[in-house]
Backbone as XML, in Angstrom:
<?xml version="1.0"?>
<chain id="A" units="angstrom">
  <residue number="1" name="UNK">
    <atom name="N" x="119.106" y="89.433" z="87.084"/>
    <atom name="CA" x="118.151" y="89.830" z="86.145"/>
    <atom name="C" x="117.472" y="88.557" z="85.523"/>
  </residue>
  <residue number="2" name="UNK">
    <atom name="N" x="116.188" y="88.627" z="85.378"/>
    <atom name="CA" x="115.452" y="87.515" z="84.765"/>
    <atom name="C" x="115.423" y="87.707" z="83.270"/>
  </residue>
  <residue number="3" name="UNK">
    <atom name="N" x="115.355" y="86.560" z="82.553"/>
    <atom name="CA" x="115.465" y="86.585" z="81.111"/>
    <atom name="C" x="114.037" y="86.303" z="80.502"/>
  </residue>
  <residue number="4" name="UNK">
    <atom name="N" x="113.757" y="86.899" z="79.347"/>
    <atom name="CA" x="112.475" y="86.564" z="78.682"/>
    <atom name="C" x="112.353" y="85.035" z="78.474"/>
  </residue>
  <residue number="5" name="UNK">
    <atom name="N" x="111.187" y="84.525" z="78.703"/>
    <atom name="CA" x="110.975" y="83.045" z="78.605"/>
    <atom name="C" x="111.235" y="82.341" z="79.848"/>
  </residue>
  <residue number="6" name="UNK">
    <atom name="N" x="111.913" y="82.949" z="80.842"/>
    <atom name="CA" x="112.236" y="82.244" z="82.061"/>
    <atom name="C" x="110.967" y="81.981" z="82.889"/>
  </residue>
  <residue number="7" name="UNK">
    <atom name="N" x="110.854" y="80.732" z="83.433"/>
    <atom name="CA" x="109.705" y="80.321" z="84.329"/>
    <atom name="C" x="109.964" y="80.932" z="85.718"/>
  </residue>
  <residue number="8" name="UNK">
    <atom name="N" x="108.897" y="81.532" z="86.209"/>
    <atom name="CA" x="108.973" y="82.086" z="87.591"/>
    <atom name="C" x="107.696" y="81.777" z="88.322"/>
  </residue>
  <residue number="9" name="UNK">
    <atom name="N" x="107.805" y="81.952" z="89.628"/>
    <atom name="CA" x="106.609" y="81.783" z="90.492"/>
    <atom name="C" x="106.543" y="83.036" z="91.362"/>
  </residue>
  <residue number="10" name="UNK">
    <atom name="N" x="105.334" y="83.560" z="91.544"/>
    <atom name="CA" x="105.109" y="84.725" z="92.372"/>
    <atom name="C" x="105.193" y="84.215" z="93.809"/>
  </residue>
  <residue number="11" name="UNK">
    <atom name="N" x="105.904" y="85.032" z="94.686"/>
    <atom name="CA" x="105.992" y="84.656" z="96.037"/>
    <atom name="C" x="104.664" y="84.504" z="96.655"/>
  </residue>
  <residue number="12" name="UNK">
    <atom name="N" x="104.477" y="83.447" z="97.502"/>
    <atom name="CA" x="103.184" y="83.201" z="98.159"/>
    <atom name="C" x="103.261" y="83.821" z="99.538"/>
  </residue>
  <residue number="13" name="UNK">
    <atom name="N" x="103.201" y="85.141" z="99.555"/>
    <atom name="CA" x="103.384" y="85.919" z="100.781"/>
    <atom name="C" x="102.243" y="86.969" z="100.846"/>
  </residue>
  <residue number="14" name="UNK">
    <atom name="N" x="101.881" y="87.287" z="102.091"/>
    <atom name="CA" x="100.822" y="88.328" z="102.310"/>
    <atom name="C" x="101.280" y="89.254" z="103.401"/>
  </residue>
  <residue number="15" name="UNK">
    <atom name="N" x="102.243" y="90.140" z="103.100"/>
    <atom name="CA" x="102.784" y="91.069" z="104.150"/>
    <atom name="C" x="101.660" y="91.984" z="104.673"/>
  </residue>
  <residue number="16" name="UNK">
    <atom name="N" x="100.651" y="92.236" z="103.939"/>
    <atom name="CA" x="99.555" y="93.096" z="104.408"/>
    <atom name="C" x="98.845" y="92.511" z="105.586"/>
  </residue>
  <residue number="17" name="UNK">
    <atom name="N" x="99.022" y="91.215" z="105.845"/>
    <atom name="CA" x="98.422" y="90.563" z="107.051"/>
    <atom name="C" x="99.250" y="90.841" z="108.233"/>
  </residue>
  <residue number="18" name="UNK">
    <atom name="N" x="100.528" y="91.204" z="108.099"/>
    <atom name="CA" x="101.416" y="91.411" z="109.211"/>
    <atom name="C" x="101.478" y="92.870" z="109.677"/>
  </residue>
  <residue number="19" name="UNK">
    <atom name="N" x="101.282" y="93.754" z="108.753"/>
    <atom name="CA" x="101.369" y="95.167" z="109.060"/>
    <atom name="C" x="100.788" y="95.991" z="107.890"/>
  </residue>
  <residue number="20" name="UNK">
    <atom name="N" x="100.568" y="97.307" z="108.131"/>
    <atom name="CA" x="100.047" y="98.106" z="107.004"/>
    <atom name="C" x="101.097" y="98.003" z="105.846"/>
  </residue>
  <residue number="21" name="UNK">
    <atom name="N" x="100.557" y="97.783" z="104.629"/>
    <atom name="CA" x="101.402" y="97.558" z="103.461"/>
    <atom name="C" x="100.761" y="98.106" z="102.219"/>
  </residue>
  <residue number="22" name="UNK">
    <atom name="N" x="101.559" y="98.487" z="101.282"/>
    <atom name="CA" x="101.078" y="98.823" z="99.923"/>
    <atom name="C" x="101.696" y="97.799" z="98.997"/>
  </residue>
  <residue number="23" name="UNK">
    <atom name="N" x="100.898" y="96.895" z="98.457"/>
    <atom name="CA" x="101.389" y="95.798" z="97.570"/>
    <atom name="C" x="100.786" y="95.998" z="96.197"/>
  </residue>
  <residue number="24" name="UNK">
    <atom name="N" x="101.650" y="95.994" z="95.217"/>
    <atom name="CA" x="101.198" y="96.120" z="93.767"/>
    <atom name="C" x="101.008" y="94.742" z="93.160"/>
  </residue>
  <residue number="25" name="UNK">
    <atom name="N" x="101.449" y="93.652" z="93.866"/>
    <atom name="CA" x="101.236" y="92.296" z="93.262"/>
    <atom name="C" x="99.886" y="91.756" z="93.652"/>
  </residue>
  <residue number="26" name="UNK">
    <atom name="N" x="99.071" y="91.437" z="92.563"/>
    <atom name="CA" x="97.702" y="90.970" z="92.834"/>
    <atom name="C" x="97.706" y="89.793" z="93.728"/>
  </residue>
  <residue number="27" name="UNK">
    <atom name="N" x="96.839" y="89.667" z="94.660"/>
    <atom name="CA" x="96.771" y="88.556" z="95.630"/>
    <atom name="C" x="96.442" y="87.283" z="94.867"/>
  </residue>
  <residue number="28" name="UNK">
    <atom name="N" x="95.623" y="87.342" z="93.765"/>
    <atom name="CA" x="95.253" y="86.119" z="93.021"/>
    <atom name="C" x="96.376" y="85.478" z="92.258"/>
  </residue>
  <residue number="29" name="UNK">
    <atom name="N" x="97.507" y="86.138" z="92.190"/>
    <atom name="CA" x="98.674" y="85.609" z="91.521"/>
    <atom name="C" x="99.707" y="85.045" z="92.453"/>
  </residue>
  <residue number="30" name="UNK">
    <atom name="N" x="99.573" y="85.294" z="93.703"/>
    <atom name="CA" x="100.576" y="84.858" z="94.687"/>
    <atom name="C" x="100.554" y="83.309" z="94.712"/>
  </residue>
  <residue number="31" name="UNK">
    <atom name="N" x="101.770" y="82.763" z="94.582"/>
    <atom name="CA" x="101.947" y="81.333" z="94.480"/>
    <atom name="C" x="101.807" y="80.693" z="93.126"/>
  </residue>
  <residue number="32" name="UNK">
    <atom name="N" x="101.419" y="81.546" z="92.161"/>
    <atom name="CA" x="101.213" y="81.046" z="90.751"/>
    <atom name="C" x="102.439" y="81.126" z="89.898"/>
  </residue>
  <residue number="33" name="UNK">
    <atom name="N" x="102.510" y="80.185" z="88.997"/>
    <atom name="CA" x="103.692" y="80.095" z="88.029"/>
    <atom name="C" x="103.340" y="80.933" z="86.812"/>
  </residue>
  <residue number="34" name="UNK">
    <atom name="N" x="104.393" y="81.565" z="86.264"/>
    <atom name="CA" x="104.227" y="82.338" z="85.086"/>
    <atom name="C" x="105.561" y="82.306" z="84.273"/>
  </residue>
  <residue number="35" name="UNK">
    <atom name="N" x="105.616" y="83.148" z="83.251"/>
    <atom name="CA" x="106.727" y="83.175" z="82.342"/>
    <atom name="C" x="107.086" y="84.660" z="82.117"/>
  </residue>
  <residue number="36" name="UNK">
    <atom name="N" x="108.378" y="85.070" z="82.290"/>
    <atom name="CA" x="108.803" y="86.399" z="81.978"/>
    <atom name="C" x="108.618" y="86.691" z="80.483"/>
  </residue>
  <residue number="37" name="UNK">
    <atom name="N" x="107.985" y="87.819" z="80.218"/>
    <atom name="CA" x="107.808" y="88.248" z="78.838"/>
    <atom name="C" x="108.943" y="89.257" z="78.457"/>
  </residue>
  <residue number="38" name="UNK">
    <atom name="N" x="109.167" y="90.246" z="79.312"/>
    <atom name="CA" x="110.165" y="91.283" z="79.067"/>
    <atom name="C" x="110.447" y="92.030" z="80.329"/>
  </residue>
  <residue number="39" name="UNK">
    <atom name="N" x="111.710" y="92.563" z="80.388"/>
    <atom name="CA" x="112.112" y="93.482" z="81.421"/>
    <atom name="C" x="111.664" y="94.880" z="80.998"/>
  </residue>
  <residue number="40" name="UNK">
    <atom name="N" x="110.957" y="95.583" z="81.861"/>
    <atom name="CA" x="110.425" y="96.919" z="81.473"/>
    <atom name="C" x="111.377" y="98.074" z="81.951"/>
  </residue>
  <residue number="41" name="UNK">
    <atom name="N" x="112.335" y="97.791" z="82.757"/>
    <atom name="CA" x="113.220" y="98.802" z="83.324"/>
    <atom name="C" x="113.283" y="98.703" z="84.806"/>
  </residue>
  <residue number="42" name="UNK">
    <atom name="N" x="114.032" y="99.557" z="85.468"/>
    <atom name="CA" x="114.184" y="99.552" z="86.900"/>
    <atom name="C" x="113.541" y="100.821" z="87.463"/>
  </residue>
  <residue number="43" name="UNK">
    <atom name="N" x="112.724" y="100.662" z="88.485"/>
    <atom name="CA" x="111.936" y="101.808" z="88.973"/>
    <atom name="C" x="111.995" y="101.827" z="90.535"/>
  </residue>
  <residue number="44" name="UNK">
    <atom name="N" x="111.799" y="102.983" z="91.189"/>
    <atom name="CA" x="111.747" y="103.015" z="92.616"/>
    <atom name="C" x="110.567" y="102.094" z="93.102"/>
  </residue>
  <residue number="45" name="UNK">
    <atom name="N" x="110.823" y="101.373" z="94.133"/>
    <atom name="CA" x="109.888" y="100.440" z="94.691"/>
    <atom name="C" x="108.618" y="101.180" z="95.207"/>
  </residue>
  <residue number="46" name="UNK">
    <atom name="N" x="107.503" y="100.984" z="94.620"/>
    <atom name="CA" x="106.294" y="101.683" z="95.061"/>
    <atom name="C" x="105.818" y="101.243" z="96.425"/>
  </residue>
  <residue number="47" name="UNK">
    <atom name="N" x="106.232" y="100.066" z="96.942"/>
    <atom name="CA" x="105.823" y="99.624" z="98.254"/>
    <atom name="C" x="106.476" y="100.535" z="99.292"/>
  </residue>
  <residue number="48" name="UNK">
    <atom name="N" x="107.642" y="101.144" z="98.997"/>
    <atom name="CA" x="108.282" y="102.073" z="99.935"/>
    <atom name="C" x="107.785" y="103.477" z="99.647"/>
  </residue>
  <residue number="49" name="UNK">
    <atom name="N" x="107.631" y="103.835" z="98.409"/>
    <atom name="CA" x="107.165" y="105.204" z="98.075"/>
    <atom name="C" x="105.849" y="105.524" z="98.686"/>
  </residue>
  <residue number="50" name="UNK">
    <atom name="N" x="104.937" y="104.581" z="98.812"/>
    <atom name="CA" x="103.643" y="104.773" z="99.367"/>
    <atom name="C" x="103.687" y="105.238" z="100.811"/>
  </residue>
  <residue number="51" name="UNK">
    <atom name="N" x="104.777" y="104.914" z="101.512"/>
    <atom name="CA" x="104.906" y="105.373" z="102.878"/>
    <atom name="C" x="105.958" y="106.410" z="103.078"/>
  </residue>
  <residue number="52" name="UNK">
    <atom name="N" x="106.438" y="107.031" z="101.980"/>
    <atom name="CA" x="107.377" y="108.134" z="102.053"/>
    <atom name="C" x="108.757" y="107.691" z="102.427"/>
  </residue>
  <residue number="53" name="UNK">
    <atom name="N" x="109.077" y="106.376" z="102.226"/>
    <atom name="CA" x="110.374" y="105.867" z="102.605"/>
    <atom name="C" x="111.321" y="105.944" z="101.375"/>
  </residue>
  <residue number="54" name="UNK">
    <atom name="N" x="112.623" y="106.021" z="101.584"/>
    <atom name="CA" x="113.560" y="105.935" z="100.482"/>
    <atom name="C" x="113.254" y="104.602" z="99.718"/>
  </residue>
  <residue number="55" name="UNK">
    <atom name="N" x="113.237" y="104.686" z="98.417"/>
    <atom name="CA" x="112.878" y="103.597" z="97.554"/>
    <atom name="C" x="113.977" y="103.109" z="96.668"/>
  </residue>
  <residue number="56" name="UNK">
    <atom name="N" x="114.474" y="101.913" z="96.943"/>
    <atom name="CA" x="115.497" y="101.308" z="96.052"/>
    <atom name="C" x="114.836" y="101.016" z="94.694"/>
  </residue>
  <residue number="57" name="UNK">
    <atom name="N" x="115.672" y="101.130" z="93.610"/>
    <atom name="CA" x="115.225" y="100.866" z="92.276"/>
    <atom name="C" x="115.144" y="99.333" z="92.155"/>
  </residue>
  <residue number="58" name="UNK">
    <atom name="N" x="114.078" y="98.842" z="91.591"/>
    <atom name="CA" x="113.790" y="97.375" z="91.434"/>
    <atom name="C" x="113.478" y="97.045" z="89.996"/>
  </residue>
  <residue number="59" name="UNK">
    <atom name="N" x="113.917" y="95.971" z="89.451"/>
    <atom name="CA" x="113.497" y="95.537" z="88.114"/>
    <atom name="C" x="112.017" y="95.228" z="88.061"/>
  </residue>
  <residue number="60" name="UNK">
    <atom name="N" x="111.401" y="95.691" z="86.982"/>
    <atom name="CA" x="109.943" y="95.461" z="86.752"/>
    <atom name="C" x="109.841" y="94.639" z="85.478"/>
  </residue>
  <residue number="61" name="UNK">
    <atom name="N" x="108.955" y="93.671" z="85.508"/>
    <atom name="CA" x="108.743" y="92.749" z="84.382"/>
    <atom name="C" x="107.282" y="92.582" z="83.982"/>
  </residue>
  <residue number="62" name="UNK">
    <atom name="N" x="107.085" y="92.285" z="82.698"/>
    <atom name="CA" x="105.826" y="91.768" z="82.261"/>
    <atom name="C" x="105.890" y="90.240" z="82.477"/>
  </residue>
  <residue number="63" name="UNK">
    <atom name="N" x="104.952" y="89.631" z="83.140"/>
    <atom name="CA" x="104.907" y="88.222" z="83.362"/>
    <atom name="C" x="103.614" y="87.734" z="82.888"/>
  </residue>
  <residue number="64" name="UNK">
    <atom name="N" x="103.665" y="86.685" z="82.069"/>
    <atom name="CA" x="102.457" y="86.087" z="81.490"/>
    <atom name="C" x="102.045" y="84.788" z="82.245"/>
  </residue>
  <residue number="65" name="UNK">
    <atom name="N" x="100.760" y="84.684" z="82.521"/>
    <atom name="CA" x="100.225" y="83.545" z="83.195"/>
    <atom name="C" x="99.159" y="82.830" z="82.446"/>
  </residue>
  <residue number="66" name="UNK">
    <atom name="N" x="99.023" y="81.548" z="82.674"/>
    <atom name="CA" x="97.971" y="80.764" z="82.021"/>
    <atom name="C" x="96.656" y="81.294" z="82.552"/>
  </residue>
  <residue number="67" name="UNK">
    <atom name="N" x="95.927" y="82.033" z="81.777"/>
    <atom name="CA" x="94.663" y="82.645" z="82.224"/>
    <atom name="C" x="93.668" y="81.635" z="82.710"/>
  </residue>
  <residue number="68" name="UNK">
    <atom name="N" x="93.654" y="80.490" z="82.041"/>
    <atom name="CA" x="92.655" y="79.432" z="82.399"/>
    <atom name="C" x="92.872" y="78.872" z="83.750"/>
  </residue>
  <residue number="69" name="UNK">
    <atom name="N" x="94.101" y="78.932" z="84.235"/>
    <atom name="CA" x="94.410" y="78.411" z="85.578"/>
    <atom name="C" x="93.903" y="79.382" z="86.670"/>
  </residue>
  <residue number="70" name="UNK">
    <atom name="N" x="93.693" y="80.604" z="86.234"/>
    <atom name="CA" x="93.236" y="81.649" z="87.201"/>
    <atom name="C" x="91.782" y="81.914" z="86.995"/>
  </residue>
  <residue number="71" name="UNK">
    <atom name="N" x="91.400" y="82.140" z="85.774"/>
    <atom name="CA" x="89.957" y="82.400" z="85.462"/>
    <atom name="C" x="89.543" y="81.469" z="84.309"/>
  </residue>
  <residue number="72" name="UNK">
    <atom name="N" x="88.822" y="80.383" z="84.631"/>
    <atom name="CA" x="88.454" y="79.419" z="83.515"/>
    <atom name="C" x="87.547" y="80.032" z="82.502"/>
  </residue>
  <residue number="73" name="UNK">
    <atom name="N" x="86.840" y="81.057" z="82.759"/>
    <atom name="CA" x="85.919" y="81.675" z="81.761"/>
    <atom name="C" x="86.721" y="82.405" z="80.707"/>
  </residue>
  <residue number="74" name="UNK">
    <atom name="N" x="86.120" y="82.630" z="79.589"/>
    <atom name="CA" x="86.770" y="83.496" z="78.571"/>
    <atom name="C" x="87.253" y="82.633" z="77.403"/>
  </residue>
  <residue number="75" name="UNK">
    <atom name="N" x="87.859" y="83.285" z="76.490"/>
    <atom name="CA" x="88.299" y="82.697" z="75.211"/>
    <atom name="C" x="89.746" y="82.114" z="75.443"/>
  </residue>
  <residue number="76" name="UNK">
    <atom name="N" x="90.030" y="81.045" z="74.705"/>
    <atom name="CA" x="91.397" y="80.541" z="74.690"/>
    <atom name="C" x="92.356" y="81.576" z="74.087"/>
  </residue>
  <residue number="77" name="UNK">
    <atom name="N" x="91.892" y="82.527" z="73.416"/>
    <atom name="CA" x="92.748" y="83.584" z="72.848"/>
    <atom name="C" x="93.192" y="84.616" z="73.851"/>
  </residue>
  <residue number="78" name="UNK">
    <atom name="N" x="92.518" y="84.632" z="75.012"/>
    <atom name="CA" x="92.815" y="85.605" z="76.091"/>
    <atom name="C" x="94.157" y="85.297" z="76.712"/>
  </residue>
  <residue number="79" name="UNK">
    <atom name="N" x="94.882" y="86.324" z="77.040"/>
    <atom name="CA" x="96.076" y="86.208" z="77.844"/>
    <atom name="C" x="96.020" y="87.060" z="79.062"/>
  </residue>
  <residue number="80" name="UNK">
    <atom name="N" x="96.861" y="86.718" z="80.009"/>
    <atom name="CA" x="97.001" y="87.527" z="81.269"/>
    <atom name="C" x="98.464" y="87.940" z="81.460"/>
  </residue>
  <residue number="81" name="UNK">
    <atom name="N" x="98.767" y="89.210" z="81.248"/>
    <atom name="CA" x="100.148" y="89.747" z="81.376"/>
    <atom name="C" x="100.046" y="90.818" z="82.440"/>
  </residue>
  <residue number="82" name="UNK">
    <atom name="N" x="100.912" y="90.661" z="83.442"/>
    <atom name="CA" x="100.833" y="91.607" z="84.650"/>
    <atom name="C" x="102.250" y="92.136" z="84.880"/>
  </residue>
  <residue number="83" name="UNK">
    <atom name="N" x="102.363" y="93.409" z="85.328"/>
    <atom name="CA" x="103.613" y="93.984" z="85.711"/>
    <atom name="C" x="103.920" y="93.581" z="87.132"/>
  </residue>
  <residue number="84" name="UNK">
    <atom name="N" x="105.085" y="92.932" z="87.329"/>
    <atom name="CA" x="105.425" y="92.484" z="88.709"/>
    <atom name="C" x="106.946" y="92.808" z="88.860"/>
  </residue>
  <residue number="85" name="UNK">
    <atom name="N" x="107.205" y="93.359" z="90.083"/>
    <atom name="CA" x="108.605" y="93.675" z="90.465"/>
    <atom name="C" x="109.340" y="92.373" z="90.858"/>
  </residue>
  <residue number="86" name="UNK">
    <atom name="N" x="110.592" y="92.384" z="90.542"/>
    <atom name="CA" x="111.438" y="91.201" z="90.673"/>
    <atom name="C" x="111.434" y="90.650" z="92.098"/>
  </residue>
  <residue number="87" name="UNK">
    <atom name="N" x="111.359" y="91.540" z="93.105"/>
    <atom name="CA" x="111.431" y="90.984" z="94.477"/>
    <atom name="C" x="110.209" y="90.126" z="94.881"/>
  </residue>
  <residue number="88" name="UNK">
    <atom name="N" x="109.230" y="90.128" z="93.948"/>
    <atom name="CA" x="108.035" y="89.298" z="94.211"/>
    <atom name="C" x="108.151" y="87.927" z="93.359"/>
  </residue>
  <residue number="89" name="UNK">
    <atom name="N" x="109.209" y="87.773" z="92.655"/>
    <atom name="CA" x="109.353" y="86.607" z="91.821"/>
    <atom name="C" x="110.449" y="85.707" z="92.196"/>
  </residue>
  <residue number="90" name="UNK">
    <atom name="N" x="110.189" y="84.408" z="92.080"/>
    <atom name="CA" x="111.166" y="83.383" z="92.374"/>
    <atom name="C" x="111.388" y="82.526" z="91.113"/>
  </residue>
  <residue number="91" name="UNK">
    <atom name="N" x="112.565" y="82.068" z="90.863"/>
    <atom name="CA" x="112.793" y="81.217" z="89.729"/>
    <atom name="C" x="112.062" y="79.873" z="89.965"/>
  </residue>
  <residue number="92" name="UNK">
    <atom name="N" x="111.401" y="79.417" z="88.904"/>
    <atom name="CA" x="110.654" y="78.196" z="89.045"/>
    <atom name="C" x="111.415" y="77.028" z="88.497"/>
  </residue>
</chain>
């Protein structure tokens, strides 16, 4: 389990290039560093559910990213918080 405030990196992986896939992790965040905000609970993996496969429950987190590193436009008050499943996160 990841803890709030923990530094993480989104896996730099593109399984959709290898085979049909349903990926909830935005491509523009892959390989990017962020910070765990909170654990949202454990839910069936939507990447399996999309294909009607049995879905193991996976921890889901709010992860905050430096918005300026991804999109330089906008206000310094803007934040980017995304829901990401734990199997897409690596400890940084």
